[in-house]
C-alpha positions as CSV (number, residue, x, y, z in Angstrom):
1,X,1.1,23.2,-24.9
2,X,-1.7,24.0,-22.4
3,X,-2.7,21.2,-19.9
4,X,-4.9,21.1,-16.9
5,X,-3.1,22.5,-13.8
6,X,-3.6,19.4,-11.7
7,X,-1.9,17.3,-14.3
8,X,1.1,19.6,-14.5
9,X,1.4,19.7,-10.7
10,X,1.2,15.9,-10.4
11,X,3.8,15.4,-13.2
12,X,6.2,17.7,-11.3
13,X,6.0,15.4,-8.3
14,X,4.6,18.1,-5.9
15,X,1.3,16.2,-5.2
16,X,-0.9,13.5,-6.6
17,X,-3.5,14.7,-9.1
18,X,-6.3,14.3,-6.5
19,X,-4.3,16.3,-4.0
20,X,-3.4,18.9,-6.6
21,X,-7.2,19.4,-7.2
22,X,-7.5,20.1,-3.4
23,X,-4.7,22.6,-3.6
24,X,-6.4,24.4,-6.5
25,X,-9.8,24.5,-4.7
26,X,-8.2,25.9,-1.5
27,X,-6.5,28.7,-3.4
28,X,-2.9,27.4,-3.0
29,X,-2.1,27.5,-6.7
30,X,-1.0,30.5,-8.7
31,X,-0.4,31.1,-12.4
32,X,1.7,34.1,-13.3
33,X,1.1,35.5,-9.8
34,X,-2.7,35.1,-9.9
35,X,-4.5,32.7,-7.6
36,X,-6.4,30.0,-9.5
37,X,-9.2,28.1,-7.7
38,X,-11.2,26.6,-10.5
39,X,-10.8,23.0,-11.6
40,X,-10.3,22.6,-15.3
41,X,-8.0,25.7,-15.6
42,X,-5.2,25.2,-18.1
43,X,-1.7,26.5,-18.3
44,X,1.5,26.0,-20.3
45,X,4.3,24.7,-18.0
46,X,6.9,25.8,-20.5
47,X,5.7,29.5,-20.6
48,X,3.7,30.2,-17.4
49,X,5.1,30.5,-13.9
50,X,3.1,28.0,-11.8
51,X,3.2,27.8,-8.0
52,X,1.6,25.1,-5.9
53,X,1.7,25.0,-2.1
54,X,4.4,27.6,-2.2
55,X,6.6,25.6,-4.6
56,X,7.5,26.6,-8.1
57,X,6.4,24.0,-10.7
58,X,9.4,23.2,-12.9
59,X,8.8,22.9,-16.6
60,X,11.5,20.3,-16.8
61,X,10.0,16.9,-16.4
62,X,13.0,15.2,-14.9
63,X,13.4,11.5,-13.9
64,X,10.3,9.5,-13.1
65,X,10.7,7.5,-9.9
66,X,8.9,4.4,-8.7
67,X,9.5,3.1,-5.2
68,X,8.4,0.2,-3.1
69,X,8.7,1.0,0.6
70,X,8.3,-1.3,3.6
71,X,6.5,1.0,6.0
72,X,7.1,0.4,9.7
73,X,4.0,0.5,12.0
74,X,3.2,3.9,13.6
75,X,4.3,5.9,10.6
76,X,1.9,8.1,8.7
77,X,1.4,7.2,5.0
78,X,2.1,10.8,3.9
79,X,5.1,13.1,3.3
80,X,4.1,15.5,6.2
81,X,2.0,15.3,9.3
82,X,0.5,18.3,11.2
83,X,0.7,16.3,14.4
84,X,4.4,15.9,14.1
85,X,4.4,12.1,13.8
86,X,6.9,10.1,11.7
87,X,6.1,10.1,8.0
88,X,7.3,8.3,4.9
89,X,9.8,11.1,4.4
90,X,11.7,9.7,7.4
91,X,12.3,6.5,5.4
92,X,13.4,8.3,2.2
93,X,16.4,10.2,3.3
94,X,18.9,10.9,0.5
95,X,16.3,10.6,-2.3
96,X,16.6,13.8,-4.4
97,X,13.3,13.5,-6.2
98,X,10.0,14.6,-4.7
99,X,7.5,11.7,-4.6
100,X,4.1,11.0,-3.0
101,X,2.4,7.8,-1.9
102,X,-0.4,6.3,-4.0
103,X,-3.3,5.0,-1.8
104,X,-3.1,4.7,1.9
105,X,-1.8,2.3,4.5
106,X,-3.1,3.0,8.0
107,X,-0.9,4.4,10.8
108,X,-0.8,1.2,12.9
109,X,-0.2,-1.2,9.9
110,X,3.1,-2.0,8.3
111,X,4.2,-3.2,4.9
112,X,4.1,-2.2,1.2
113,X,3.6,1.4,0.2
114,X,4.0,2.5,-3.5
115,X,5.4,6.0,-4.1
116,X,6.1,7.9,-7.4
117,X,6.3,11.3,-9.0
118,X,4.4,10.0,-12.1
119,X,1.1,11.7,-11.8
120,X,-0.5,9.9,-14.8
121,X,0.2,6.5,-13.3
122,X,-1.0,7.6,-9.9
123,X,-4.2,8.8,-11.3
124,X,-4.8,5.6,-13.2
125,X,-4.1,3.6,-10.1
126,X,-6.4,5.6,-7.9
127,X,-9.2,5.3,-10.5
128,X,-8.9,1.5,-10.3
129,X,-7.9,1.3,-6.6
130,X,-11.1,-0.6,-5.6
131,X,-10.2,-3.4,-8.1
132,X,-6.5,-3.7,-7.2
133,X,-5.8,-6.9,-5.3
134,X,-4.0,-6.4,-2.0
135,X,-2.4,-9.2,0.1
136,X,-2.1,-8.9,3.9
137,X,-0.7,-10.9,6.7
138,X,-3.2,-10.5,9.5
139,X,-2.6,-11.4,13.1
140,X,-5.8,-12.2,15.1
141,X,-6.6,-13.0,18.6
142,X,-6.6,-16.8,19.1
143,X,-6.6,-19.3,16.2
144,X,-8.9,-20.0,13.3
145,X,-9.5,-23.5,12.0
146,X,-9.6,-24.5,8.3
147,X,-13.4,-24.6,8.4
148,X,-13.4,-21.1,10.0
149,X,-11.1,-19.7,7.2
150,X,-13.4,-21.1,4.5
151,X,-16.6,-19.9,6.2
152,X,-15.3,-16.4,7.1
153,X,-13.7,-16.0,3.7
154,X,-17.0,-16.6,2.0
155,X,-18.8,-14.3,4.4
156,X,-16.4,-11.4,3.9
157,X,-15.7,-12.1,0.2
158,X,-12.0,-12.6,0.5
159,X,-9.5,-15.5,0.3
160,X,-8.0,-16.6,3.6
161,X,-5.3,-19.2,4.4
162,X,-2.9,-20.0,7.2
163,X,0.8,-19.1,7.2
164,X,3.6,-20.5,9.3
165,X,3.6,-19.1,12.8
166,X,6.4,-17.4,14.8
167,X,7.4,-19.3,17.9
168,X,4.9,-22.1,17.3
169,X,7.7,-24.7,17.3
170,X,8.5,-23.6,20.9
171,X,4.9,-23.8,21.9
172,X,4.5,-20.1,22.5
173,X,2.1,-19.2,19.7
174,X,-1.2,-18.1,21.1
175,X,-2.3,-15.5,18.5
176,X,-2.0,-16.6,14.9
177,X,-1.1,-15.0,11.5
178,X,-3.2,-15.6,8.3
179,X,-2.9,-14.5,4.7
180,X,-5.8,-12.6,3.3
181,X,-6.2,-11.6,-0.4
182,X,-8.8,-8.8,-0.8
183,X,-9.8,-5.6,-2.4
184,X,-9.4,-2.5,-0.3
185,X,-13.1,-2.1,0.3
186,X,-13.2,-5.5,2.2
187,X,-10.8,-4.4,5.0
188,X,-13.4,-2.9,7.4
189,X,-15.8,-5.8,6.7
190,X,-13.0,-8.2,7.7
191,X,-12.4,-6.4,10.9
192,X,-16.1,-6.3,11.7
193,X,-16.6,-10.0,11.1
194,X,-13.5,-11.1,13.1
195,X,-14.6,-8.9,16.0
196,X,-18.0,-10.6,15.9
197,X,-16.2,-14.0,15.9
198,X,-14.1,-13.0,19.0
199,X,-10.9,-13.0,16.9
200,X,-10.2,-9.3,16.5
201,X,-7.4,-8.1,14.3
202,X,-4.2,-7.4,16.3
203,X,-1.7,-6.6,13.6
204,X,-1.8,-5.9,9.8
205,X,1.0,-6.1,7.3
206,X,0.5,-5.5,3.6
207,X,2.8,-7.9,1.7
208,X,1.5,-7.5,-1.8
209,X,-0.1,-4.8,-4.0
210,X,-1.3,-6.0,-7.4
211,X,1.6,-7.9,-8.9
212,X,4.3,-6.4,-6.6
213,X,5.6,-7.8,-3.3
214,X,7.4,-6.4,-0.3
215,X,9.6,-9.5,-0.1
216,X,13.3,-8.8,0.3
217,X,12.8,-5.2,1.5
218,X,13.8,-4.6,5.1
219,X,11.4,-2.7,7.3
220,X,11.9,1.1,7.0
221,X,13.8,0.7,3.7
222,X,12.8,0.9,0.0
223,X,13.9,-0.1,-3.5
224,X,13.5,1.6,-6.8
225,X,11.7,-0.4,-9.6
226,X,11.6,0.0,-13.3
227,X,8.8,2.0,-15.0
228,X,7.6,-1.1,-16.9
229,X,7.2,-3.0,-13.6
230,X,5.4,0.0,-12.0
231,X,3.0,0.4,-14.9
232,X,1.6,-3.1,-14.2
233,X,-0.1,-1.5,-11.2
234,X,-2.2,0.6,-13.6
235,X,-3.4,-2.5,-15.5
236,X,-5.9,-4.1,-13.2
237,X,-6.9,-6.9,-15.4
238,X,-3.2,-8.0,-15.8
239,X,-2.8,-7.8,-12.1
240,X,-5.8,-10.1,-11.6
241,X,-4.4,-12.8,-13.9
242,X,-0.8,-12.7,-12.8
243,X,-1.1,-11.8,-9.1
244,X,-1.0,-15.4,-7.9
245,X,2.1,-16.2,-9.9
246,X,4.1,-13.1,-9.0
247,X,3.6,-13.0,-5.2
248,X,5.9,-14.8,-2.8
249,X,6.1,-18.5,-2.3
250,X,5.5,-18.1,1.4
251,X,1.8,-17.6,0.6
252,X,1.5,-21.3,-0.4
253,X,2.7,-22.5,3.1
254,X,0.3,-24.2,5.5
255,X,-2.0,-25.5,2.7
256,X,-5.2,-27.4,3.2
257,X,-3.7,-30.8,2.3
258,X,-1.2,-30.7,5.1
259,X,-3.8,-29.4,7.6
260,X,-6.2,-32.3,6.8
261,X,-3.5,-34.9,7.3
262,X,-2.7,-33.5,10.8
263,X,-6.3,-32.7,11.7
264,X,-5.5,-29.1,12.4
265,X,-3.6,-26.1,11.0
266,X,0.1,-26.2,10.9
267,X,1.5,-23.9,13.7
268,X,5.1,-23.2,12.5
269,X,7.0,-19.9,12.0
270,X,6.7,-17.4,9.1
271,X,9.1,-17.6,6.2
272,X,10.4,-14.1,6.5
273,X,12.1,-12.4,9.5
274,X,9.9,-9.4,9.4
275,X,7.8,-10.5,12.4
276,X,10.7,-10.9,14.8
277,X,10.8,-8.7,17.9
278,X,7.5,-7.1,18.8
279,X,5.6,-8.4,15.8
280,X,6.1,-12.0,16.8
281,X,4.8,-11.6,20.2
């Protein structure tokens, strides 16, 4: 059966569908030895010899893989980097399948990255990426009060709340962590507003993507998830309804009731140990 080339390439796990389109347009795809550079071209994976970026596209579909990876900071969210920096491939040693990341997590940030070789799911996720809720732990310069969190959250269009702080019990916390729930398009707006308020972002860790959480995955490691769990990422409406329920209990720490009783935000340590070492300084 003939299908669009980008769909065949994505299903084989060589690239995401969007990247496959770029490969086609740049002349890096061949069908039966002839270069194809027009989008919409179809082929039969069972009959035609298809090559993409120098790799032969196998007709056999193989196992579909879905991965949650806890990316360390200063790692490129890609499988290769022309500048020679560390990439996600360094965290996936021993994995026989070829996978690719869906969406992006900036170089300096850490936390949850989703990878797969399921091109159809990746395409669905990217189509709805702007509506997919993401949850971050954000370290800022200084401290924000509860009124600050409410005011800035409304201005940016996100939900902000305090989390328990590393080293606060020893009196050493000077720059504080907060939880922010937002859509991807709000990230730069958040940075801009916090700079204007003299509380620039110092560190960023993505702890949730839709209904999925990075909880329990050590930094630089990953875990495989079931297809039915991964497919929830493609169902944005379901993610909106269930996101609050599925994400970690640590997000409910430092609530407004406790802060009102004490007259200020609670300044105690994070639930997880992910911020030990250089992250907790």
